[in-house]
C-alpha positions, 0 to 999 in steps of 0.5 A, a space after each residue: 778473825 777475832 771474836 769481835 770482828 766475827 760478831 760485827 760481820 755476822 750481826 751487822 750492828 744488831 747486837 750491842 757489843 760491850 767495849 772491852 779494852 785490854 791493856 798489856 804490860 800493866 801490873 795486876 790491879 787486884 789487891 794482894 791476897 790476905 794473909 793465911 790463917 795460922 794453923 790450928 796447932 798455933 792458935 791459943 784458946 779463946 778462954 784460958 782454962 785457968 779462969 773457967 771452972 765447973 762447980 758441983 757438990 755431988 757426983 754420981 756414977 752409973 757404971 752399970 748402965 748402957 752407954 753411947 759415945 759422944 764427942 766433947 765439943 768446944 775443947 779448943 776454947 778451953 784447952 791449948 793444942 798441947 793440952 788436947 794432945 796430952 792424955 785425957 783424964 780417965 773420968 770427967 763430969 757432966 754438969 748442967 749449966 742453966 745460966 749459960 747466956 748462949 744455950 740455957 740447955 748447955 751441959 758442961 764437961 769438966 775435969 774431976 778437979 773442976 776445970 772446964 773442958 768443953 760441952 756436949 753437942 747442943 742437940 744432945 744437951 737439950 735432951 740430957 740437961 734436965 736429967 743431969 741437972 737432977 743428978 747434980 753431976 754425972 761422972 763418965 769415962 773419957 777416951 781420946 783419939 788424937 786431939 779429939 776427946 770422947 765420953 761414954 754417956 749413959 743412954 737417956 732412958 736408962 739414966 732417966 730411970 736411974 735418976 728418977 726423972 
């Protein structure tokens, strides 16, 4: 006895049953699956690094201050996969970017030659923006784990005191 016959026998028309028709032998009417996205290593950056530069006039370094480790975010938008796998520069600069249309508190991470690499995370950048803007540009060490790049940024209270903000 099928499910429908069981319902008919036990409920005798008390419950409305939907009419279900199963047609066998037909091809699946669903559309074909969409194409899979390309792996990250095959994607090109949205913005080629050659067109984006970081300008700064003076660079200040604070090697004697305690630091905290931060990940550079957004490097996939400025560097190709091969560039991210290459060794990162020994030092990078942090530059405040008040004209950024997305985040006026953005802090850009750039190479010493002025090529934009990425940003520090937005939540952290909100706290660091004022101090980095007052300092001009802050030189910080850079390290790498695979394709992730990390920077050692001076802790905020000590950096505020050193800059005088």
